[in-house]
C-alpha positions in Angstrom: -12.9 2.9 5.5 -9.3 1.9 5.2 -6.3 4.1 4.4 -2.8 3.0 3.5 -0.2 5.6 4.6 3.4 5.7 5.8 3.8 1.9 6.2 0.5 1.5 8.1 -3.1 0.6 7.5 -5.6 2.9 9.4 -9.3 2.1 9.7 -11.6 5.0 10.1 -15.2 5.2 11.0 -16.9 6.3 7.8 -19.6 8.2 9.6 -17.4 10.2 11.9 -13.9 10.0 10.5 -12.6 8.8 13.9 -9.7 6.3 13.9 -10.9 2.8 14.8 -7.5 1.1 14.7 -4.0 1.5 13.1 -1.5 -1.3 12.3 2.1 -0.6 11.5 3.4 -2.9 8.7 6.7 -1.9 7.3 8.7 1.4 6.8 7.3 2.5 3.5 5.5 5.6 2.1 3.0 3.8 -0.1 0.6 1.1 1.1 -1.9 -0.5 -1.3 -5.0 -1.7 0.6 -8.0 -3.7 -0.6 -11.0 -4.9 1.4 -11.9 -8.5 0.6 -14.8 -9.9 2.6 -13.7 -9.5 6.3 -10.0 -9.0 5.6 -7.9 -5.9 4.6 -5.2 -7.0 2.2 -2.2 -4.6 2.3 0.9 -4.5 0.2 3.9 -2.4 1.1 7.7 -2.5 0.7 7.3 -5.6 -1.5 5.4 -7.6 1.1 1.8 -8.6 1.5 -0.2 -8.7 4.7 -3.7 -9.9 5.6 -5.4 -8.0 8.5 -8.6 -8.6 10.3 -10.8 -5.8 9.0 -12.5 -5.3 12.4 -9.4 -5.3 14.7 -6.4 -4.7 12.5 -4.7 -7.8 13.8 -2.2 -9.3 11.3 -3.6 -12.7 10.3 -0.8 -13.6 8.0 2.2 -12.1 6.2 4.2 -13.1 3.2 7.5 -11.3 2.5 7.4 -12.4 -1.2 11.1 -13.1 -1.1 12.9 -12.6 -4.4 10.5 -10.0 -5.8 12.4 -6.8 -4.5 10.6 -3.9 -2.7 8.7 -2.2 -5.5 5.1 -1.3 -5.7 2.6 -4.1 -5.7 -1.0 -4.2 -6.8 -3.5 -6.5 -5.2 -6.1 -8.0 -7.5 -9.0 -10.2 -6.3 -12.1 -11.3 -7.9 -14.1 -8.6 -6.2 -11.8 -5.6 -6.9 -10.4 -6.4 -10.3 -11.4 -3.0 -11.7 -10.7 -0.7 -8.7 -7.0 -0.3 -7.8 -4.9 -0.7 -10.9 -5.2 2.9 -12.2 -4.0 4.4 -8.9 -1.0 2.1 -8.6 0.0 2.9 -12.2 -0.3 6.6 -11.5 1.9 6.2 -8.4 4.5 4.2 -10.3 4.6 6.9 -13.0 5.0 9.6 -10.4 7.9 7.8 -8.7 9.6 7.1 -12.1 9.4 10.8 -13.0 10.8 11.8 -9.6 13.7 9.4 -10.1 14.4 10.7 -13.6 14.4 14.3 -12.3 16.7 13.5 -9.5 19.1 11.7 -11.8 19.0 14.6 -14.2 19.7 17.1 -11.4 22.6 15.0 -10.1 24.1 14.8 -13.6 23.8 18.5 -14.1 25.5 19.3 -10.8 28.4 17.0 -11.5 
């Protein structure tokens, strides 16, 4: 099982919950991870990474220059229905936090 957390991808043994490997990608709080065949695809901080699912070794990395550092959703033929809702919920949460922070700043000024 693969977890995206704090700029890292962590592989856990599904039967025991023990960490198998962890790979640091970028400083970010949100990492979107999708398993595609023998690769873990991870998007964070506006960049995409392809990791070997067995070892965590980064196979390739694309900084997606020109697209900023926002949230990214990974869609493949095999996961086209699985991740979109979670990414949209996370984006909505961040938008609400930003609006509340802006409102609080305006009220204190």
